[in-house]
C-alpha positions as CSV (number, residue, x, y, z in Angstrom):
1,X,19.4,7.9,14.7
2,X,20.2,4.1,13.0
3,X,17.0,1.8,13.2
4,X,19.6,-1.9,13.8
5,X,18.9,-4.8,11.3
6,X,16.1,-6.1,9.4
7,X,15.7,-8.3,12.2
8,X,15.8,-5.8,14.8
9,X,13.1,-3.8,13.8
10,X,11.4,-5.9,12.8
11,X,11.7,-7.7,16.4
12,X,11.5,-4.2,17.7
13,X,7.6,-4.1,16.3
14,X,7.1,-7.2,17.7
15,X,7.4,-6.7,20.6
16,X,5.7,-3.5,20.5
17,X,2.5,-5.3,18.9
18,X,2.7,-8.0,21.8
19,X,2.3,-4.9,24.3
20,X,-0.5,-3.4,22.7
21,X,1.2,-0.9,20.6
22,X,1.8,-1.7,17.0
23,X,-0.2,-3.9,14.6
24,X,0.8,-7.1,13.4
25,X,3.4,-7.2,11.1
26,X,5.7,-9.7,8.4
27,X,8.0,-9.3,5.8
28,X,8.5,-11.4,3.0
29,X,11.5,-10.9,1.0
30,X,11.9,-11.8,-2.6
31,X,14.3,-11.4,-5.5
32,X,13.4,-10.4,-9.3
33,X,12.2,-13.0,-11.0
34,X,10.2,-12.1,-14.9
35,X,8.4,-16.3,-14.5
36,X,7.0,-15.9,-11.6
37,X,5.6,-12.2,-12.0
38,X,4.1,-13.2,-15.1
39,X,2.4,-16.3,-13.5
40,X,0.7,-13.9,-11.0
41,X,-0.2,-12.0,-14.6
42,X,-1.6,-14.8,-15.3
43,X,-3.4,-15.8,-13.1
44,X,-5.0,-12.0,-12.5
45,X,-5.8,-12.2,-16.7
46,X,-7.9,-15.6,-15.1
47,X,-9.5,-13.5,-12.6
48,X,-7.9,-16.2,-9.7
49,X,-6.0,-13.7,-7.9
50,X,-7.7,-9.8,-7.5
51,X,-6.2,-6.6,-6.4
52,X,-8.3,-4.4,-4.4
53,X,-7.6,-0.5,-5.0
54,X,-8.3,1.2,-1.7
55,X,-7.8,4.5,-3.0
56,X,-5.8,6.2,-5.3
57,X,-4.1,9.6,-4.5
58,X,-2.1,12.1,-6.0
59,X,1.5,12.5,-5.3
60,X,1.6,15.4,-3.8
61,X,-1.1,14.1,-1.5
62,X,1.8,11.1,-0.1
63,X,0.9,12.4,3.1
64,X,-2.6,12.3,3.4
65,X,-1.9,8.8,2.3
66,X,0.2,7.9,4.9
67,X,-1.9,9.4,7.2
68,X,-4.7,7.2,6.1
69,X,-2.5,3.6,6.2
70,X,-0.8,4.5,9.6
71,X,-4.8,4.9,10.5
72,X,-4.8,1.1,10.2
73,X,-8.0,1.1,8.3
74,X,-7.2,-0.2,4.8
75,X,-9.2,-3.1,2.8
76,X,-6.6,-2.7,-0.6
77,X,-4.2,-1.2,-2.0
78,X,-3.3,2.6,-2.0
79,X,-1.9,4.3,-5.1
80,X,0.4,7.3,-5.1
81,X,-0.4,8.7,-9.0
82,X,1.7,11.5,-10.9
83,X,-1.4,12.3,-12.6
84,X,-4.8,12.7,-12.3
85,X,-7.0,10.0,-13.8
86,X,-10.2,11.9,-13.8
87,X,-12.2,8.9,-13.4
88,X,-10.7,8.0,-10.4
89,X,-10.1,10.9,-8.4
90,X,-12.9,13.5,-8.8
91,X,-14.5,14.1,-6.0
92,X,-17.6,13.0,-4.8
93,X,-20.3,15.3,-5.7
94,X,-18.6,16.1,-9.1
95,X,-16.3,18.2,-8.0
96,X,-13.7,20.5,-10.6
97,X,-10.2,18.7,-11.5
98,X,-7.6,20.5,-9.9
99,X,-4.7,21.9,-12.7
């Protein structure tokens, strides 16, 4: 089944939102631009722009990440990683690492 054009999909999602069946959605389409990316990096390094990471999950937990985002209560980015960062991904209570 095809979703149609981007505009048709956006119109359908907006209509569902108006009926209370979907969250509000907006899109920004951009082109790759190294100069602009450097400006954003500079702003981040100066502390003027901050990235909030809500959760970091292993790639194998992608389904859990999708469910978490779909639930609609994220307060930052949900990051998928291919390897476990011990400090960031250790379970609460000091459980062991995955092998």
